[in-house]
C-alpha positions as a Markdown table, in Angstrom:
| # | Residue | x | y | z |
|---|---|---|---|---|
| 1 | Met | 203.9 | -88.7 | 35.4 |
| 2 | Thr | 204.2 | -92.3 | 36.8 |
| 3 | Val | 201.2 | -94.4 | 37.7 |
| 4 | Thr | 201.4 | -97.8 | 39.3 |
| 5 | Ser | 199.7 | -100.5 | 37.4 |
| 6 | Pro | 197.1 | -102.5 | 39.2 |
| 7 | Glu | 198.4 | -105.5 | 41.1 |
| 8 | Pro | 197.3 | -108.9 | 39.6 |
| 9 | Ser | 195.8 | -110.1 | 42.9 |
| 10 | Ala | 193.7 | -107.0 | 43.2 |
| 11 | Val | 192.0 | -108.0 | 40.0 |
| 12 | Arg | 191.9 | -111.8 | 39.9 |
| 13 | Asp | 190.5 | -112.2 | 43.4 |
| 14 | Glu | 187.4 | -110.3 | 42.4 |
| 15 | Leu | 186.2 | -112.9 | 39.9 |
| 16 | Glu | 184.3 | -115.5 | 41.9 |
| 17 | Pro | 185.0 | -119.2 | 41.0 |
| 18 | His | 181.6 | -119.8 | 39.6 |
| 19 | His | 181.8 | -116.7 | 37.5 |
| 20 | Ala | 185.2 | -117.9 | 36.2 |
| 21 | Glu | 183.8 | -121.2 | 35.2 |
| 22 | Ile | 181.0 | -119.6 | 33.3 |
| 23 | Val | 183.3 | -117.2 | 31.5 |
| 24 | Ser | 185.7 | -120.0 | 30.7 |
| 25 | Ala | 182.9 | -122.0 | 29.2 |
| 26 | Thr | 181.4 | -119.2 | 27.2 |
| 27 | Leu | 184.6 | -117.6 | 25.9 |
| 28 | Pro | 184.7 | -119.7 | 22.8 |
| 29 | Leu | 181.1 | -118.8 | 22.0 |
| 30 | Ile | 181.8 | -115.1 | 22.5 |
| 31 | Gly | 184.9 | -115.4 | 20.4 |
| 32 | Ala | 183.1 | -117.1 | 17.6 |
| 33 | His | 180.6 | -114.3 | 17.4 |
| 34 | Ile | 182.8 | -111.4 | 18.3 |
| 35 | Asp | 182.5 | -109.6 | 15.0 |
| 36 | Glu | 178.7 | -109.8 | 15.0 |
| 37 | Ile | 178.6 | -108.6 | 18.6 |
| 38 | Thr | 180.8 | -105.7 | 18.1 |
| 39 | Ser | 179.1 | -104.6 | 14.9 |
| 40 | Glu | 175.7 | -104.7 | 16.7 |
| 41 | Phe | 177.2 | -102.9 | 19.7 |
| 42 | Tyr | 178.5 | -100.0 | 17.7 |
| 43 | Arg | 175.3 | -99.8 | 15.6 |
| 44 | Arg | 173.3 | -99.5 | 18.9 |
| 45 | Leu | 175.9 | -97.1 | 20.5 |
| 46 | Phe | 175.9 | -94.6 | 17.7 |
| 47 | Ala | 172.2 | -94.9 | 17.1 |
| 48 | Asn | 171.6 | -94.0 | 20.8 |
| 49 | His | 174.5 | -91.6 | 21.0 |
| 50 | Pro | 175.4 | -90.2 | 17.6 |
| 51 | Glu | 177.6 | -87.5 | 19.1 |
| 52 | Leu | 180.1 | -90.1 | 20.1 |
| 53 | Leu | 180.9 | -91.0 | 16.5 |
| 54 | Arg | 181.1 | -87.4 | 15.5 |
| 55 | Asn | 183.0 | -86.1 | 18.5 |
| 56 | Leu | 185.0 | -88.9 | 20.1 |
| 57 | Phe | 185.5 | -92.1 | 18.1 |
| 58 | Asn | 187.9 | -92.2 | 15.2 |
| 59 | Arg | 185.6 | -92.4 | 12.1 |
| 60 | Gly | 188.4 | -93.7 | 10.0 |
| 61 | Asn | 189.0 | -96.7 | 12.3 |
| 62 | Gln | 185.3 | -97.2 | 12.5 |
| 63 | Ala | 185.0 | -97.4 | 8.7 |
| 64 | Gln | 187.7 | -100.0 | 8.6 |
| 65 | Gly | 186.4 | -102.0 | 11.6 |
| 66 | Ala | 189.7 | -101.5 | 13.5 |
| 67 | Gln | 188.1 | -99.9 | 16.6 |
| 68 | Gln | 185.4 | -102.6 | 16.8 |
| 69 | Arg | 188.0 | -105.4 | 16.8 |
| 70 | Ala | 190.2 | -103.5 | 19.3 |
| 71 | Leu | 187.4 | -103.1 | 21.9 |
| 72 | Ala | 186.2 | -106.7 | 21.6 |
| 73 | Ala | 189.6 | -108.2 | 21.6 |
| 74 | Ser | 190.7 | -106.1 | 24.7 |
| 75 | Ile | 187.7 | -107.4 | 26.7 |
| 76 | Ala | 188.3 | -111.0 | 25.6 |
| 77 | Thr | 192.0 | -110.7 | 26.4 |
| 78 | Phe | 191.2 | -109.4 | 29.8 |
| 79 | Ala | 188.6 | -112.1 | 30.5 |
| 80 | Thr | 191.1 | -114.8 | 29.4 |
| 81 | His | 193.7 | -113.5 | 31.9 |
| 82 | Leu | 191.0 | -113.4 | 34.7 |
| 83 | Val | 190.1 | -117.0 | 34.3 |
| 84 | Asn | 193.7 | -118.3 | 33.9 |
| 85 | Pro | 195.9 | -117.3 | 36.8 |
| 86 | Asp | 198.9 | -118.8 | 35.1 |
| 87 | Leu | 198.9 | -116.1 | 32.4 |
| 88 | Pro | 200.7 | -112.8 | 32.9 |
| 89 | His | 198.5 | -110.0 | 34.2 |
| 90 | Pro | 197.5 | -107.6 | 31.5 |
| 91 | Ser | 198.7 | -104.5 | 33.4 |
| 92 | Ala | 200.6 | -103.2 | 30.4 |
| 93 | Leu | 197.4 | -103.5 | 28.2 |
| 94 | Leu | 195.4 | -101.6 | 30.9 |
| 95 | Ala | 198.0 | -98.9 | 31.2 |
| 96 | Arg | 198.1 | -98.3 | 27.5 |
| 97 | Ile | 194.3 | -98.1 | 27.3 |
| 98 | Gly | 194.1 | -95.9 | 30.4 |
| 99 | His | 196.6 | -93.4 | 28.9 |
| 100 | Lys | 194.7 | -93.3 | 25.6 |
| 101 | His | 191.4 | -92.8 | 27.5 |
| 102 | Ala | 192.9 | -90.0 | 29.5 |
| 103 | Ser | 194.2 | -88.3 | 26.4 |
| 104 | Leu | 190.6 | -88.3 | 25.1 |
| 105 | Gly | 189.1 | -87.0 | 28.3 |
| 106 | Ile | 187.1 | -90.2 | 29.0 |
| 107 | Thr | 185.3 | -90.1 | 32.4 |
| 108 | Ala | 183.7 | -92.7 | 34.6 |
| 109 | Asp | 180.1 | -91.8 | 33.6 |
| 110 | Gln | 180.8 | -93.0 | 30.1 |
| 111 | Tyr | 181.4 | -96.6 | 31.1 |
| 112 | Pro | 177.8 | -97.4 | 31.9 |
| 113 | Ile | 176.8 | -96.3 | 28.4 |
| 114 | Val | 179.3 | -98.8 | 26.9 |
| 115 | His | 178.1 | -101.5 | 29.2 |
| 116 | Asp | 174.4 | -101.1 | 28.4 |
| 117 | Asn | 174.9 | -101.1 | 24.7 |
| 118 | Leu | 177.4 | -103.9 | 24.7 |
| 119 | Phe | 175.2 | -106.3 | 26.8 |
| 120 | Ala | 172.2 | -105.5 | 24.7 |
| 121 | Ala | 174.3 | -106.5 | 21.6 |
| 122 | Ile | 175.4 | -109.7 | 23.2 |
| 123 | Val | 171.8 | -110.7 | 23.9 |
| 124 | Glu | 170.7 | -109.7 | 20.4 |
| 125 | Val | 173.4 | -111.8 | 18.7 |
| 126 | Leu | 173.5 | -114.9 | 21.0 |
| 127 | Gly | 169.8 | -114.9 | 22.1 |
| 128 | Ala | 168.2 | -114.7 | 25.5 |
| 129 | Glu | 168.2 | -118.5 | 25.8 |
| 130 | Thr | 172.0 | -118.5 | 25.6 |
| 131 | Val | 172.6 | -115.4 | 27.6 |
| 132 | Thr | 170.9 | -116.6 | 30.8 |
| 133 | Ala | 170.9 | -114.6 | 34.0 |
| 134 | Glu | 173.9 | -116.5 | 35.2 |
| 135 | Val | 175.9 | -115.9 | 32.0 |
| 136 | Ala | 175.0 | -112.2 | 32.0 |
| 137 | Gln | 176.0 | -111.8 | 35.6 |
| 138 | Ala | 179.4 | -113.5 | 35.0 |
| 139 | Trp | 180.3 | -111.3 | 32.0 |
| 140 | Asp | 178.9 | -108.3 | 33.8 |
| 141 | Arg | 181.5 | -109.0 | 36.5 |
| 142 | Val | 184.3 | -109.2 | 33.9 |
| 143 | Tyr | 183.2 | -105.9 | 32.4 |
| 144 | Trp | 183.1 | -104.0 | 35.7 |
| 145 | Ile | 186.3 | -105.4 | 37.0 |
| 146 | Met | 188.0 | -104.1 | 33.9 |
| 147 | Ala | 186.1 | -100.9 | 33.9 |
| 148 | Asp | 186.7 | -100.1 | 37.6 |
| 149 | Thr | 190.4 | -100.8 | 37.1 |
| 150 | Leu | 190.6 | -98.4 | 34.2 |
| 151 | Ile | 188.5 | -95.8 | 36.0 |
| 152 | Ala | 190.9 | -95.9 | 38.9 |
| 153 | Leu | 193.9 | -95.7 | 36.6 |
| 154 | Glu | 192.5 | -92.8 | 34.7 |
| 155 | Arg | 191.6 | -91.0 | 37.9 |
| 156 | Asp | 195.3 | -91.3 | 38.9 |
| 157 | Leu | 196.4 | -90.1 | 35.5 |
| 158 | Tyr | 194.2 | -87.0 | 35.7 |
| 159 | Ala | 195.5 | -86.3 | 39.2 |
| 160 | Gly | 199.1 | -86.7 | 38.1 |
| 161 | Ala | 198.5 | -84.2 | 35.3 |
| 162 | Gly | 196.9 | -81.8 | 37.8 |
| 163 | Val | 193.5 | -81.6 | 36.0 |
| 164 | Glu | 190.0 | -82.6 | 36.9 |
| 165 | Pro | 188.8 | -85.9 | 35.3 |
| 166 | Gly | 188.2 | -85.3 | 31.6 |
| 167 | Asp | 189.4 | -81.6 | 31.7 |
| 168 | Val | 192.4 | -82.2 | 29.4 |
| 169 | Phe | 191.9 | -79.9 | 26.4 |
| 170 | Arg | 193.5 | -76.5 | 26.2 |
| 171 | Arg | 193.0 | -74.0 | 23.3 |
| 172 | Leu | 196.5 | -73.2 | 22.2 |
| 173 | Arg | 197.8 | -70.9 | 19.5 |
| 174 | Val | 199.9 | -72.3 | 16.6 |
| 175 | Val | 203.3 | -70.5 | 16.6 |
| 176 | Ser | 205.1 | -72.5 | 14.0 |
| 177 | Arg | 204.3 | -74.8 | 11.1 |
| 178 | Val | 207.2 | -76.6 | 9.3 |
| 179 | Asp | 206.5 | -78.8 | 6.3 |
| 180 | Asp | 209.1 | -81.6 | 6.5 |
| 181 | Pro | 210.6 | -82.8 | 3.2 |
| 182 | Ser | 209.0 | -86.2 | 4.0 |
| 183 | Gly | 205.5 | -84.8 | 3.8 |
| 184 | Ala | 205.1 | -84.7 | 7.6 |
| 185 | Val | 203.9 | -81.4 | 9.1 |
| 186 | Leu | 205.6 | -80.2 | 12.4 |
| 187 | Val | 203.2 | -78.1 | 14.4 |
| 188 | Thr | 204.2 | -76.0 | 17.4 |
| 189 | Val | 201.6 | -74.6 | 19.8 |
| 190 | Arg | 202.4 | -72.4 | 22.8 |
| 191 | Ala | 201.0 | -72.8 | 26.4 |
| 192 | Ala | 200.8 | -70.1 | 29.0 |
| 193 | Glu | 203.2 | -72.0 | 31.3 |
| 194 | Pro | 206.0 | -74.6 | 30.8 |
| 195 | Val | 204.6 | -78.1 | 30.2 |
| 196 | Lys | 206.1 | -81.1 | 31.9 |
| 197 | Phe | 205.9 | -84.4 | 30.1 |
| 198 | Ala | 207.9 | -87.6 | 29.7 |
| 199 | Ala | 209.9 | -88.3 | 26.5 |
| 200 | Gly | 207.8 | -90.3 | 24.0 |
| 201 | Gln | 204.4 | -89.0 | 25.3 |
| 202 | Tyr | 201.7 | -87.7 | 23.0 |
| 203 | Val | 198.9 | -85.2 | 23.0 |
| 204 | Ser | 195.4 | -85.5 | 21.5 |
| 205 | Val | 194.4 | -82.8 | 19.0 |
| 206 | Gly | 190.8 | -81.9 | 18.3 |
| 207 | Val | 189.8 | -80.5 | 14.9 |
| 208 | Thr | 186.3 | -79.4 | 13.8 |
| 209 | Leu | 185.9 | -80.7 | 10.3 |
| 210 | Pro | 183.7 | -79.1 | 7.5 |
| 211 | Asp | 180.7 | -81.3 | 8.4 |
| 212 | Gly | 180.8 | -80.0 | 11.9 |
| 213 | Ala | 182.2 | -83.2 | 13.5 |
| 214 | Arg | 185.0 | -82.7 | 16.0 |
| 215 | Gln | 187.5 | -85.5 | 15.5 |
| 216 | Leu | 190.4 | -86.4 | 17.8 |
| 217 | Arg | 193.8 | -87.8 | 17.0 |
| 218 | Gln | 197.0 | -88.5 | 19.0 |
| 219 | Tyr | 200.3 | -87.2 | 17.9 |
| 220 | Ser | 203.7 | -87.8 | 19.6 |
| 221 | Leu | 205.7 | -84.8 | 21.0 |
| 222 | Val | 209.1 | -84.4 | 19.4 |
| 223 | Gly | 210.6 | -81.6 | 21.4 |
| 224 | Ala | 212.4 | -81.5 | 24.7 |
| 225 | Pro | 210.1 | -81.2 | 27.8 |
| 226 | Gly | 210.0 | -78.1 | 30.1 |
| 227 | Ser | 209.2 | -75.4 | 27.5 |
| 228 | Thr | 205.9 | -73.5 | 26.9 |
| 229 | Asp | 206.1 | -74.8 | 23.4 |
| 230 | Leu | 204.7 | -78.3 | 22.4 |
| 231 | Thr | 205.8 | -79.6 | 19.0 |
| 232 | Phe | 204.2 | -82.7 | 17.4 |
| 233 | Ala | 204.5 | -84.2 | 14.0 |
| 234 | Val | 201.6 | -85.1 | 11.7 |
| 235 | Lys | 202.0 | -87.4 | 8.8 |
| 236 | Pro | 199.0 | -87.0 | 6.4 |
| 237 | Val | 197.4 | -90.3 | 5.6 |
| 238 | Asp | 196.4 | -90.5 | 1.9 |
| 239 | Ala | 193.6 | -92.7 | 0.7 |
| 240 | Val | 194.6 | -96.2 | -0.6 |
| 241 | Ala | 192.5 | -99.1 | -1.8 |
| 242 | Asp | 190.6 | -100.0 | 1.4 |
| 243 | Gln | 191.6 | -97.2 | 3.6 |
| 244 | Pro | 190.1 | -93.7 | 3.6 |
| 245 | Ala | 192.3 | -90.6 | 3.8 |
| 246 | Gly | 193.1 | -89.4 | 7.3 |
| 247 | Glu | 190.5 | -86.8 | 8.1 |
| 248 | Val | 192.4 | -84.8 | 10.7 |
| 249 | Ser | 195.9 | -85.2 | 9.2 |
| 250 | Ser | 194.6 | -84.1 | 5.8 |
| 251 | Trp | 192.8 | -81.1 | 7.3 |
| 252 | Ile | 195.9 | -80.0 | 9.1 |
| 253 | Arg | 198.0 | -80.3 | 6.0 |
| 254 | Ala | 195.5 | -78.3 | 3.9 |
| 255 | Asn | 194.3 | -75.7 | 6.4 |
| 256 | Leu | 196.4 | -75.1 | 9.6 |
| 257 | Cys | 198.2 | -71.8 | 9.7 |
| 258 | Val | 200.4 | -70.0 | 12.2 |
| 259 | Gly | 198.2 | -67.9 | 14.4 |
| 260 | Asp | 195.3 | -70.5 | 14.4 |
| 261 | Leu | 193.9 | -71.8 | 17.7 |
| 262 | Leu | 194.0 | -75.6 | 18.2 |
| 263 | Asp | 192.5 | -77.8 | 20.9 |
| 264 | Val | 195.4 | -79.8 | 22.4 |
| 265 | Thr | 195.4 | -82.0 | 25.5 |
| 266 | Val | 197.9 | -82.2 | 28.3 |
| 267 | Pro | 200.4 | -85.0 | 27.5 |
| 268 | Phe | 199.9 | -88.7 | 28.2 |
| 269 | Gly | 201.5 | -92.0 | 27.3 |
| 270 | Asp | 203.7 | -94.6 | 29.0 |
| 271 | Leu | 206.2 | -95.7 | 26.4 |
| 272 | Tyr | 209.3 | -94.3 | 28.2 |
| 273 | Asn | 209.8 | -94.2 | 32.0 |
| 274 | Gly | 210.9 | -90.5 | 31.8 |
| 275 | Gly | 214.2 | -90.9 | 33.7 |
| 276 | Arg | 217.9 | -91.2 | 32.9 |
| 277 | Pro | 218.6 | -94.7 | 31.6 |
| 278 | Asp | 220.4 | -97.1 | 33.8 |
| 279 | Gly | 221.6 | -99.2 | 30.8 |
| 280 | Pro | 221.8 | -99.1 | 27.0 |
| 281 | Leu | 218.7 | -98.3 | 24.9 |
| 282 | Val | 217.6 | -99.6 | 21.5 |
| 283 | Leu | 215.1 | -97.5 | 19.7 |
| 284 | Val | 213.3 | -99.2 | 16.8 |
| 285 | Ser | 210.8 | -97.4 | 14.6 |
| 286 | Ala | 209.1 | -97.4 | 11.2 |
| 287 | Gly | 207.6 | -94.5 | 9.3 |
| 288 | Ile | 206.0 | -91.9 | 11.4 |
| 289 | Gly | 206.7 | -94.2 | 14.4 |
| 290 | Ile | 210.0 | -92.3 | 14.5 |
| 291 | Thr | 208.3 | -89.4 | 16.4 |
| 292 | Pro | 208.4 | -90.8 | 20.0 |
| 293 | Met | 211.9 | -92.0 | 19.3 |
| 294 | Val | 213.0 | -88.4 | 18.3 |
| 295 | Gly | 211.3 | -87.3 | 21.6 |
| 296 | Ile | 213.4 | -89.8 | 23.5 |
| 297 | Leu | 216.6 | -88.7 | 21.7 |
| 298 | Glu | 215.8 | -85.0 | 22.5 |
| 299 | Phe | 215.6 | -86.0 | 26.2 |
| 300 | Leu | 218.8 | -87.9 | 26.1 |
| 301 | Ala | 220.7 | -85.1 | 24.3 |
| 302 | Ala | 219.5 | -82.7 | 27.0 |
| 303 | Glu | 219.6 | -84.8 | 30.1 |
| 304 | Ala | 221.8 | -87.9 | 29.5 |
| 305 | Pro | 224.2 | -87.2 | 26.6 |
| 306 | Asp | 226.5 | -90.1 | 27.7 |
| 307 | Ala | 223.7 | -92.7 | 27.2 |
| 308 | His | 224.5 | -95.7 | 25.0 |
| 309 | Val | 221.7 | -95.8 | 22.4 |
| 310 | Arg | 221.3 | -97.8 | 19.2 |
| 311 | Val | 218.7 | -96.4 | 16.8 |
| 312 | Leu | 217.1 | -98.6 | 14.1 |
| 313 | His | 214.6 | -97.1 | 11.7 |
| 314 | Ala | 212.8 | -98.5 | 8.6 |
| 315 | Asp | 211.0 | -96.6 | 5.9 |
| 316 | Arg | 210.0 | -96.8 | 2.3 |
| 317 | Gly | 212.9 | -94.6 | 1.2 |
| 318 | Asp | 215.2 | -91.7 | 2.0 |
| 319 | Ser | 212.8 | -89.1 | 0.7 |
| 320 | Val | 209.8 | -90.1 | 2.9 |
| 321 | His | 211.9 | -90.6 | 6.1 |
| 322 | Pro | 210.2 | -88.2 | 8.6 |
| 323 | Leu | 212.4 | -85.9 | 10.6 |
| 324 | Arg | 215.5 | -87.4 | 9.0 |
| 325 | Glu | 217.7 | -84.4 | 9.4 |
| 326 | Arg | 216.8 | -83.9 | 13.1 |
| 327 | Gln | 217.4 | -87.6 | 13.8 |
| 328 | His | 220.9 | -87.4 | 12.3 |
| 329 | Glu | 221.6 | -84.2 | 14.3 |
| 330 | Leu | 220.5 | -85.9 | 17.6 |
| 331 | Ile | 222.6 | -89.0 | 16.8 |
| 332 | Asp | 225.6 | -86.7 | 16.2 |
| 333 | Ala | 225.0 | -85.0 | 19.5 |
| 334 | Leu | 225.2 | -88.3 | 21.4 |
| 335 | Pro | 228.8 | -89.7 | 21.3 |
| 336 | Asn | 227.6 | -93.2 | 22.3 |
| 337 | Ala | 224.8 | -93.4 | 19.7 |
| 338 | Ser | 224.6 | -95.3 | 16.4 |
| 339 | Leu | 222.1 | -95.3 | 13.6 |
| 340 | Asp | 221.1 | -98.1 | 11.2 |
| 341 | Leu | 218.5 | -97.5 | 8.5 |
| 342 | Trp | 216.5 | -99.8 | 6.2 |
| 343 | Tyr | 214.9 | -98.4 | 3.0 |
| 344 | Glu | 212.6 | -100.6 | 1.0 |
| 345 | Asp | 213.4 | -98.8 | -2.3 |
| 346 | Gly | 217.1 | -99.6 | -1.8 |
| 347 | Val | 218.1 | -96.4 | -3.6 |
| 348 | Thr | 220.6 | -95.3 | -0.9 |
| 349 | Ala | 221.7 | -98.8 | 0.2 |
| 350 | Gly | 225.4 | -99.1 | 0.6 |
| 351 | Ala | 225.8 | -95.8 | 2.3 |
| 352 | Pro | 227.2 | -96.1 | 5.9 |
| 353 | Gly | 224.5 | -97.8 | 8.1 |
| 354 | Val | 221.9 | -97.9 | 5.3 |
| 355 | His | 220.4 | -101.3 | 4.3 |
| 356 | Ala | 218.0 | -102.3 | 1.5 |
| 357 | Gly | 214.7 | -103.9 | 2.2 |
| 358 | Leu | 212.7 | -104.5 | 5.4 |
| 359 | Leu | 214.3 | -104.2 | 8.8 |
| 360 | Lys | 216.2 | -107.3 | 9.8 |
| 361 | Leu | 218.1 | -107.7 | 13.0 |
| 362 | Asp | 220.6 | -110.3 | 11.6 |
| 363 | Gly | 224.1 | -109.0 | 12.3 |
| 364 | Ile | 222.9 | -106.2 | 14.5 |
| 365 | Glu | 224.3 | -106.1 | 18.0 |
| 366 | Leu | 221.5 | -106.4 | 20.6 |
| 367 | Pro | 222.6 | -105.9 | 24.2 |
| 368 | Ala | 220.9 | -108.4 | 26.5 |
| 369 | Asp | 220.7 | -105.7 | 29.2 |
| 370 | Ala | 219.2 | -103.0 | 27.0 |
| 371 | Ala | 215.7 | -101.5 | 27.2 |
| 372 | Tyr | 214.0 | -101.8 | 23.8 |
| 373 | Tyr | 211.4 | -99.3 | 22.5 |
| 374 | Leu | 209.4 | -100.0 | 19.4 |
| 375 | Cys | 206.9 | -97.8 | 17.5 |
| 376 | Gly | 205.1 | -98.3 | 14.2 |
| 377 | Gly | 202.2 | -100.2 | 12.7 |
| 378 | Ala | 200.9 | -103.5 | 14.0 |
| 379 | Gly | 202.7 | -105.7 | 11.3 |
| 380 | Phe | 206.0 | -103.9 | 12.0 |
| 381 | Ile | 205.7 | -104.3 | 15.8 |
| 382 | Glu | 204.8 | -108.0 | 15.6 |
| 383 | Ala | 207.7 | -108.7 | 13.2 |
| 384 | Val | 210.3 | -106.9 | 15.3 |
| 385 | Arg | 209.1 | -108.5 | 18.5 |
| 386 | Ala | 209.4 | -111.9 | 16.9 |
| 387 | Gln | 212.9 | -111.2 | 15.8 |
| 388 | Leu | 213.8 | -109.9 | 19.3 |
| 389 | Ser | 212.4 | -113.0 | 20.8 |
| 390 | Asp | 214.4 | -115.2 | 18.4 |
| 391 | Arg | 217.5 | -113.3 | 19.5 |
| 392 | Gly | 216.8 | -114.1 | 23.2 |
| 393 | Ile | 215.7 | -110.6 | 24.3 |
| 394 | Ala | 213.4 | -110.9 | 27.3 |
| 395 | His | 209.8 | -109.9 | 26.8 |
| 396 | Glu | 209.8 | -107.5 | 29.8 |
| 397 | Arg | 212.6 | -105.5 | 28.2 |
| 398 | Val | 210.5 | -104.6 | 25.1 |
| 399 | His | 208.2 | -101.6 | 25.3 |
| 400 | Cys | 205.8 | -100.7 | 22.5 |
| 401 | Glu | 203.8 | -97.8 | 21.1 |
| 402 | Leu | 201.4 | -99.0 | 18.5 |
| 403 | Phe | 200.1 | -96.4 | 16.0 |
| 404 | Ala | 196.8 | -98.3 | 15.7 |
| 405 | Pro | 193.9 | -99.1 | 18.1 |
| 406 | Asn | 195.0 | -102.7 | 18.5 |
| 407 | Asp | 196.7 | -102.5 | 21.9 |
| 408 | Trp | 195.6 | -106.1 | 22.7 |
| 409 | Leu | 198.1 | -107.3 | 20.1 |
| 410 | Leu | 201.0 | -106.3 | 22.4 |
| 411 | Asp | 200.2 | -108.7 | 25.3 |
């Protein structure tokens, strides 16, 4: 499922010079009030459309403010690229957002809802005397350039998946549940026909919770493509100081049984290009970020067993390392693969390829011609990208999957 990202000229040429001047002049003001604007936007949006919070948006991310910051920062990032032609085009950002939207079944008719509530929030926070007709028109243009680009991208994704726009969910039966020693739950559902997907892709899973809300989450596929079975790994998120427990992951751990029916989408995601590699690969993950990497290893073991692949994984310790046994099995099945592990607890440090502490690339061979795939939390991704940059690895060789709503951080 390959979709061509929009060409930079097709986007930049649509922002007229006088609009670009206004956007450039008002970007600092918008940025200074971005938290107030997004808080007011979501207050309005959910007051006018409460079903969106119950049935579409991640309530956990909303509670922490992560989703608010993600939307605002993505639009600001896009606007910055529009008004500065010297900056790289944010095609990768748009592609990541487009795939996530498609996996949620977002359709074109939902964009005007976001537009109307967002612009009402901007006026409410900044005041009508600041948001003049000219300012509103310029930012309106930014919004619709971004929205139209995403709508076109999502239309192509739906077509590539062979579904009508938004018609992505299928009710599938659970045929296997395996509780991994790490605490992760491996769930296998069965489709009526073989499902094609690229290594590293994910599905959205819909669960109706006890209060009646239908919440959606994305989980990476960990099996080889081409079967009627889809297997994904769920790592339950426990409550910590400022973070609530994961609603969907906790429900799956406590309630999901073999024989149950589960709403699962067709696969999306653009981490891996889906083909045989034309050079070495380096797979870098932390925690449950291992899942798309296991999916890539499954593909390599089946389709490109001679691939040269270096696997680097970080975790809190050996006992919480998800899919550890399967990862070792796949490495053993690939004669040109190697594995290095970093465990914060240091208990098993000193074993072959096992290091104590956080993942550090000092002393690790990093081929300049390799493709690098990263997956984990925002802090981990940023830290590894900085180390790769310090080692001279070109930015375009690094591909990321972020297990958080902050896609704008990757551009």
